[in-house]
LUMTORKE-991017 format. One record per residue: x, y, z of N, C-alpha, C, CB in turn. Coordinates in nm, 3 decimals. Glycine has a CB too. Example, Ala and Ser with C-alpha at 12.3 -4.5 7.8 and 13.67 -1.06 7.14 Angstrom:
# LUMTORKE-991017
+---------+---------+---------+---------+---------+---------+---------+---------+---------+---------+---------+---------+
|    n.c1 |    n.c2 |    n.c3 |   ca.c1 |   ca.c2 |   ca.c3 |    c.c1 |    c.c2 |    c.c3 |   cb.c1 |   cb.c2 |   cb.c3 |
+---------+---------+---------+---------+---------+---------+---------+---------+---------+---------+---------+---------+
|   1.319 |  -0.569 |   0.780 |   1.230 |  -0.450 |   0.780 |   1.320 |  -0.330 |   0.780 |   1.131 |  -0.447 |   0.905 |
|   1.285 |  -0.225 |   0.708 |   1.367 |  -0.106 |   0.714 |   1.290 |   0.003 |   0.787 |   1.408 |  -0.060 |   0.572 |
+---------+---------+---------+---------+---------+---------+---------+---------+---------+---------+---------+---------+
//
This chain:
# LUMTORKE-991017
+---------+---------+---------+---------+---------+---------+---------+---------+---------+---------+---------+---------+
|    n.c1 |    n.c2 |    n.c3 |   ca.c1 |   ca.c2 |   ca.c3 |    c.c1 |    c.c2 |    c.c3 |   cb.c1 |   cb.c2 |   cb.c3 |
+---------+---------+---------+---------+---------+---------+---------+---------+---------+---------+---------+---------+
|   0.085 |  -0.117 |   0.000 |   0.000 |   0.000 |   0.000 |   0.090 |   0.124 |   0.000 |  -0.097 |  -0.001 |   0.122 |
|   0.059 |   0.217 |  -0.085 |   0.135 |   0.341 |  -0.094 |   0.063 |   0.451 |  -0.019 |   0.156 |   0.382 |  -0.241 |
|   0.138 |   0.525 |   0.058 |   0.082 |   0.639 |   0.130 |   0.151 |   0.765 |   0.081 |   0.099 |   0.622 |   0.284 |
|   0.075 |   0.866 |   0.052 |   0.131 |   0.993 |   0.009 |   0.170 |   1.072 |   0.133 |   0.029 |   1.073 |  -0.079 |
|   0.297 |   1.112 |   0.136 |   0.349 |   1.189 |   0.247 |   0.405 |   1.320 |   0.191 |   0.458 |   1.109 |   0.327 |
|   0.338 |   1.430 |   0.217 |   0.389 |   1.557 |   0.164 |   0.518 |   1.598 |   0.236 |   0.282 |   1.669 |   0.180 |
|   0.612 |   1.645 |   0.158 |   0.742 |   1.687 |   0.211 |   0.770 |   1.828 |   0.162 |   0.857 |   1.589 |   0.169 |
|   0.806 |   1.916 |   0.253 |   0.842 |   2.052 |   0.216 |   0.992 |   2.069 |   0.225 |   0.769 |   2.156 |   0.305 |
|   1.051 |   2.113 |   0.117 |   1.195 |   2.136 |   0.113 |   1.220 |   2.280 |   0.073 |   1.265 |   2.039 |   0.015 |
|   1.323 |   2.337 |   0.132 |   1.361 |   2.472 |   0.089 |   1.512 |   2.484 |   0.096 |   1.293 |   2.580 |   0.177 |
|   1.562 |   2.588 |   0.038 |   1.705 |   2.616 |   0.043 |   1.789 |   2.508 |  -0.023 |   1.748 |   2.633 |   0.185 |
|   1.896 |   2.472 |   0.046 |   1.994 |   2.378 |  -0.009 |   1.934 |   2.240 |  -0.038 |   2.109 |   2.364 |   0.088 |
|   1.844 |   2.193 |   0.050 |   1.783 |   2.062 |   0.027 |   1.702 |   2.061 |  -0.102 |   1.693 |   2.024 |   0.145 |
|   1.625 |   2.165 |  -0.126 |   1.547 |   2.176 |  -0.249 |   1.639 |   2.183 |  -0.370 |   1.455 |   2.299 |  -0.245 |
|   1.748 |   2.260 |  -0.358 |   1.844 |   2.272 |  -0.468 |   1.906 |   2.137 |  -0.503 |   1.953 |   2.373 |  -0.432 |
|   1.940 |   2.060 |  -0.400 |   2.000 |   1.928 |  -0.423 |   1.902 |   1.837 |  -0.498 |   2.042 |   1.863 |  -0.290 |
|   1.779 |   1.832 |  -0.452 |   1.677 |   1.748 |  -0.517 |   1.656 |   1.792 |  -0.661 |   1.544 |   1.753 |  -0.439 |
|   1.643 |   1.923 |  -0.682 |   1.622 |   1.975 |  -0.817 |   1.739 |   1.941 |  -0.909 |   1.601 |   2.127 |  -0.813 |
|   1.861 |   1.949 |  -0.858 |   1.980 |   1.918 |  -0.938 |   1.983 |   1.770 |  -0.974 |   2.107 |   1.956 |  -0.862 |
|   1.955 |   1.683 |  -0.877 |   1.956 |   1.539 |  -0.904 |   1.852 |   1.499 |  -1.007 |   1.933 |   1.462 |  -0.775 |
|   1.737 |   1.561 |  -1.003 |   1.632 |   1.531 |  -1.102 |   1.665 |   1.599 |  -1.235 |   1.493 |   1.578 |  -1.050 |
|   1.706 |   1.724 |  -1.229 |   1.735 |   1.800 |  -1.351 |   1.849 |   1.742 |  -1.433 |   1.768 |   1.940 |  -1.315 |
|   1.946 |   1.680 |  -1.368 |   2.059 |   1.621 |  -1.441 |   2.032 |   1.477 |  -1.482 |   2.184 |   1.626 |  -1.355 |
|   1.917 |   1.424 |  -1.443 |   1.881 |   1.289 |  -1.483 |   1.935 |   1.178 |  -1.394 |   1.927 |   1.267 |  -1.620 |
|   1.998 |   1.214 |  -1.282 |   2.047 |   1.112 |  -1.190 |   1.928 |   1.033 |  -1.135 |   2.129 |   1.175 |  -1.075 |
|   1.821 |   1.104 |  -1.105 |   1.695 |   1.043 |  -1.061 |   1.585 |   1.089 |  -1.154 |   1.663 |   1.079 |  -0.912 |
|   1.482 |   1.007 |  -1.168 |   1.372 |   1.039 |  -1.258 |   1.267 |   1.131 |  -1.198 |   1.306 |   0.915 |  -1.302 |
|   1.264 |   1.140 |  -1.065 |   1.163 |   1.224 |  -1.001 |   1.209 |   1.263 |  -0.861 |   1.027 |   1.151 |  -0.995 |
|   1.143 |   1.362 |  -0.806 |   1.173 |   1.404 |  -0.669 |   1.143 |   1.291 |  -0.571 |   1.092 |   1.530 |  -0.632 |
|   1.038 |   1.216 |  -0.597 |   1.003 |   1.103 |  -0.511 |   1.115 |   1.000 |  -0.505 |   0.874 |   1.038 |  -0.559 |
|   1.178 |   0.973 |  -0.620 |   1.289 |   0.877 |  -0.623 |   1.405 |   0.926 |  -0.536 |   1.337 |   0.855 |  -0.767 |
|   1.433 |   1.055 |  -0.540 |   1.540 |   1.111 |  -0.458 |   1.509 |   1.090 |  -0.310 |   1.559 |   1.262 |  -0.488 |
|   1.388 |   1.122 |  -0.270 |   1.348 |   1.111 |  -0.130 |   1.353 |   0.964 |  -0.086 |   1.206 |   1.170 |  -0.109 |
|   1.300 |   0.873 |  -0.168 |   1.303 |   0.731 |  -0.132 |   1.446 |   0.680 |  -0.117 |   1.229 |   0.647 |  -0.237 |
|   1.534 |   0.722 |  -0.207 |   1.673 |   0.680 |  -0.200 |   1.738 |   0.729 |  -0.070 |   1.751 |   0.733 |  -0.322 |
|   1.709 |   0.853 |  -0.034 |   1.763 |   0.906 |   0.091 |   1.713 |   0.831 |   0.213 |   1.729 |   1.053 |   0.104 |
|   1.587 |   0.797 |   0.213 |   1.529 |   0.724 |   0.326 |   1.590 |   0.584 |   0.334 |   1.374 |   0.715 |   0.311 |
|   1.610 |   0.519 |   0.219 |   1.675 |   0.388 |   0.220 |   1.814 |   0.396 |   0.283 |   1.684 |   0.331 |   0.077 |
|   1.890 |   0.497 |   0.243 |   2.026 |   0.511 |   0.298 |   2.025 |   0.535 |   0.448 |   2.099 |   0.624 |   0.228 |
|   1.931 |   0.613 |   0.494 |   1.917 |   0.636 |   0.638 |   1.882 |   0.504 |   0.708 |   1.810 |   0.743 |   0.668 |
|   1.793 |   0.427 |   0.648 |   1.757 |   0.297 |   0.704 |   1.877 |   0.204 |   0.713 |   1.649 |   0.233 |   0.622 |
|   1.961 |   0.204 |   0.609 |   2.082 |   0.123 |   0.609 |   2.178 |   0.169 |   0.719 |   2.152 |   0.129 |   0.473 |
|   2.196 |   0.301 |   0.727 |   2.288 |   0.359 |   0.824 |   2.250 |   0.323 |   0.968 |   2.291 |   0.510 |   0.809 |
|   2.121 |   0.314 |   0.994 |   2.072 |   0.285 |   1.129 |   2.041 |   0.137 |   1.150 |   1.948 |   0.366 |   1.157 |
|   2.077 |   0.055 |   1.051 |   2.059 |  -0.089 |   1.065 |   1.916 |  -0.136 |   1.055 |   2.115 |  -0.132 |   1.194 |
|   1.829 |  -0.052 |   1.001 |   1.689 |  -0.091 |   0.987 |   1.666 |  -0.177 |   0.864 |   1.600 |   0.032 |   0.982 |
|   1.751 |  -0.158 |   0.763 |   1.749 |  -0.244 |   0.645 |   1.894 |  -0.274 |   0.610 |   1.673 |  -0.177 |   0.524 |
|   1.918 |  -0.387 |   0.550 |   2.056 |  -0.421 |   0.516 |   2.095 |  -0.349 |   0.388 |   2.073 |  -0.575 |   0.501 |
|   2.223 |  -0.323 |   0.377 |   2.272 |  -0.258 |   0.256 |   2.252 |  -0.353 |   0.139 |   2.421 |  -0.218 |   0.270 |
|   2.220 |  -0.297 |   0.025 |   2.194 |  -0.379 |  -0.093 |   2.318 |  -0.451 |  -0.142 |   2.137 |  -0.294 |  -0.203 |
|   2.296 |  -0.555 |  -0.216 |   2.406 |  -0.635 |  -0.269 |   2.498 |  -0.551 |  -0.357 |   2.353 |  -0.754 |  -0.348 |
|   2.440 |  -0.458 |  -0.434 |   2.524 |  -0.375 |  -0.521 |   2.627 |  -0.296 |  -0.442 |   2.438 |  -0.279 |  -0.603 |
|   2.587 |  -0.245 |  -0.325 |   2.679 |  -0.170 |  -0.239 |   2.799 |  -0.258 |  -0.203 |   2.608 |  -0.119 |  -0.111 |
|   2.772 |  -0.380 |  -0.157 |   2.879 |  -0.468 |  -0.114 |   2.965 |  -0.513 |  -0.232 |   2.821 |  -0.590 |  -0.043 |
|   2.904 |  -0.535 |  -0.347 |   2.981 |  -0.576 |  -0.465 |   3.077 |  -0.465 |  -0.506 |   2.887 |  -0.610 |  -0.581 |
|   3.028 |  -0.340 |  -0.509 |   3.116 |  -0.227 |  -0.544 |   3.231 |  -0.214 |  -0.444 |   3.036 |  -0.095 |  -0.550 |
|   3.199 |  -0.231 |  -0.316 |   3.301 |  -0.221 |  -0.213 |   3.407 |  -0.329 |  -0.229 |   3.237 |  -0.230 |  -0.073 |
|   3.364 |  -0.451 |  -0.257 |   3.458 |  -0.560 |  -0.277 |   3.542 |  -0.540 |  -0.402 |   3.384 |  -0.693 |  -0.285 |
|   3.482 |  -0.492 |  -0.509 |   3.557 |  -0.467 |  -0.632 |   3.667 |  -0.364 |  -0.608 |   3.464 |  -0.421 |  -0.744 |
|   3.635 |  -0.258 |  -0.535 |   3.737 |  -0.157 |  -0.508 |   3.846 |  -0.213 |  -0.417 |   3.674 |  -0.032 |  -0.445 |
|   3.811 |  -0.299 |  -0.324 |   3.911 |  -0.358 |  -0.236 |   4.007 |  -0.446 |  -0.313 |   3.843 |  -0.438 |  -0.126 |
|   3.955 |  -0.525 |  -0.406 |   4.040 |  -0.617 |  -0.482 |   4.145 |  -0.538 |  -0.561 |   3.954 |  -0.704 |  -0.577 |
|   4.104 |  -0.422 |  -0.611 |   4.198 |  -0.339 |  -0.687 |   4.300 |  -0.271 |  -0.596 |   4.122 |  -0.233 |  -0.766 |
|   4.260 |  -0.237 |  -0.474 |   4.344 |  -0.153 |  -0.389 |   4.415 |  -0.225 |  -0.276 |   4.261 |  -0.046 |  -0.331 |
|   4.371 |  -0.345 |  -0.240 |   4.426 |  -0.410 |  -0.122 |   4.474 |  -0.551 |  -0.155 |   4.322 |  -0.415 |  -0.012 |
|   4.546 |  -0.606 |  -0.060 |   4.594 |  -0.743 |  -0.077 |   4.478 |  -0.840 |  -0.062 |   4.705 |  -0.775 |   0.027 |
|   4.493 |  -0.963 |  -0.111 |   4.386 |  -1.063 |  -0.095 |   4.350 |  -1.086 |   0.052 |   4.428 |  -1.195 |  -0.160 |
|   4.449 |  -1.081 |   0.139 |   4.423 |  -1.101 |   0.282 |   4.336 |  -0.990 |   0.338 |   4.555 |  -1.109 |   0.360 |
|   4.366 |  -0.864 |   0.301 |   4.286 |  -0.751 |   0.348 |   4.145 |  -0.758 |   0.292 |   4.352 |  -0.619 |   0.308 |
|   4.134 |  -0.797 |   0.167 |   4.001 |  -0.810 |   0.105 |   3.920 |  -0.918 |   0.175 |   4.014 |  -0.843 |  -0.047 |
|   3.985 |  -1.030 |   0.210 |   3.914 |  -1.138 |   0.279 |   3.869 |  -1.094 |   0.417 |   4.004 |  -1.262 |   0.290 |
|   3.954 |  -1.020 |   0.489 |   3.915 |  -0.968 |   0.620 |   3.793 |  -0.876 |   0.608 |   4.033 |  -0.893 |   0.686 |
|   3.794 |  -0.790 |   0.507 |   3.681 |  -0.700 |   0.486 |   3.555 |  -0.779 |   0.452 |   3.713 |  -0.600 |   0.374 |
|   3.568 |  -0.880 |   0.370 |   3.454 |  -0.964 |   0.335 |   3.395 |  -1.030 |   0.460 |   3.495 |  -1.071 |   0.232 |
|   3.481 |  -1.076 |   0.548 |   3.433 |  -1.137 |   0.672 |   3.361 |  -1.034 |   0.760 |   3.551 |  -1.200 |   0.750 |
|   3.413 |  -0.911 |   0.765 |   3.347 |  -0.806 |   0.843 |   3.209 |  -0.773 |   0.784 |   3.434 |  -0.679 |   0.847 |
|   3.201 |  -0.768 |   0.651 |   3.073 |  -0.741 |   0.585 |   2.974 |  -0.853 |   0.618 |   3.092 |  -0.728 |   0.431 |
|   3.020 |  -0.977 |   0.609 |   2.933 |  -1.090 |   0.641 |   2.885 |  -1.083 |   0.785 |   3.007 |  -1.223 |   0.615 |
|   2.976 |  -1.053 |   0.878 |   2.937 |  -1.040 |   1.019 |   2.836 |  -0.928 |   1.038 |   3.061 |  -1.014 |   1.105 |
|   2.857 |  -0.816 |   0.967 |   2.764 |  -0.703 |   0.976 |   2.625 |  -0.740 |   0.927 |   2.818 |  -0.583 |   0.896 |
|   2.620 |  -0.812 |   0.816 |   2.491 |  -0.854 |   0.761 |   2.419 |  -0.945 |   0.861 |   2.510 |  -0.927 |   0.627 |
|   2.489 |  -1.043 |   0.917 |   2.426 |  -1.135 |   1.012 |   2.381 |  -1.062 |   1.138 |   2.522 |  -1.248 |   1.049 |
|   2.463 |  -0.968 |   1.186 |   2.425 |  -0.892 |   1.306 |   2.298 |  -0.811 |   1.281 |   2.540 |  -0.799 |   1.350 |
|   2.289 |  -0.749 |   1.164 |   2.170 |  -0.670 |   1.132 |   2.047 |  -0.759 |   1.118 |   2.191 |  -0.592 |   1.002 |
|   2.065 |  -0.874 |   1.054 |   1.952 |  -0.966 |   1.040 |   1.904 |  -1.013 |   1.177 |   1.991 |  -1.088 |   0.953 |
|   1.999 |  -1.046 |   1.263 |   1.965 |  -1.092 |   1.398 |   1.887 |  -0.983 |   1.473 |   2.092 |  -1.131 |   1.477 |
|   1.933 |  -0.858 |   1.459 |   1.867 |  -0.746 |   1.525 |   1.725 |  -0.726 |   1.470 |   1.950 |  -0.616 |   1.508 |
|   1.712 |  -0.734 |   1.337 |   1.580 |  -0.717 |   1.276 |   1.485 |  -0.829 |   1.317 |   1.592 |  -0.713 |   1.124 |
|   1.535 |  -0.952 |   1.322 |   1.451 |  -1.065 |   1.365 |   1.406 |  -1.046 |   1.508 |   1.526 |  -1.198 |   1.350 |
|   1.497 |  -1.000 |   1.593 |   1.462 |  -0.977 |   1.734 |   1.355 |  -0.869 |   1.746 |   1.588 |  -0.938 |   1.815 |
|   1.370 |  -0.762 |   1.668 |   1.271 |  -0.654 |   1.671 |   1.136 |  -0.705 |   1.621 |   1.318 |  -0.535 |   1.586 |
|   1.138 |  -0.785 |   1.515 |   1.013 |  -0.839 |   1.461 |   0.946 |  -0.931 |   1.562 |   1.040 |  -0.915 |   1.330 |
|   1.022 |  -1.014 |   1.628 |   0.966 |  -1.108 |   1.725 |   0.907 |  -1.035 |   1.845 |   1.074 |  -1.207 |   1.771 |
|   0.968 |  -0.924 |   1.884 |   0.917 |  -0.852 |   2.000 |   0.787 |  -0.779 |   1.971 |   1.021 |  -0.752 |   2.048 |
|   0.754 |  -0.761 |   1.846 |   0.628 |  -0.693 |   1.809 |   0.508 |  -0.784 |   1.826 |   0.635 |  -0.643 |   1.664 |
|   0.530 |  -0.914 |   1.824 |   0.418 |  -1.008 |   1.825 |   0.397 |  -1.068 |   1.959 |   0.439 |  -1.116 |   1.725 |
+---------+---------+---------+---------+---------+---------+---------+---------+---------+---------+---------+---------+
//
């Protein structure tokens, strides 16, 4: 179900949204807002970071770091994903 939530932006925030839409980075103001909310959710552990984020991070590591460093980072990413899932499951279970 979609809910319409009016958002008022002014100043720099409005300029940023207008620039992102005007340059074609995003197709609409709504897409910009949704993307920002997703990132905030990821930052606060409410949703896990998307696979594309982790793939880009791993690709850059392979180019810049040793295989050992890349493997350590991969293990940290895996631990982070499991910790977030565990936290989300616990939150979901406490609601019921």
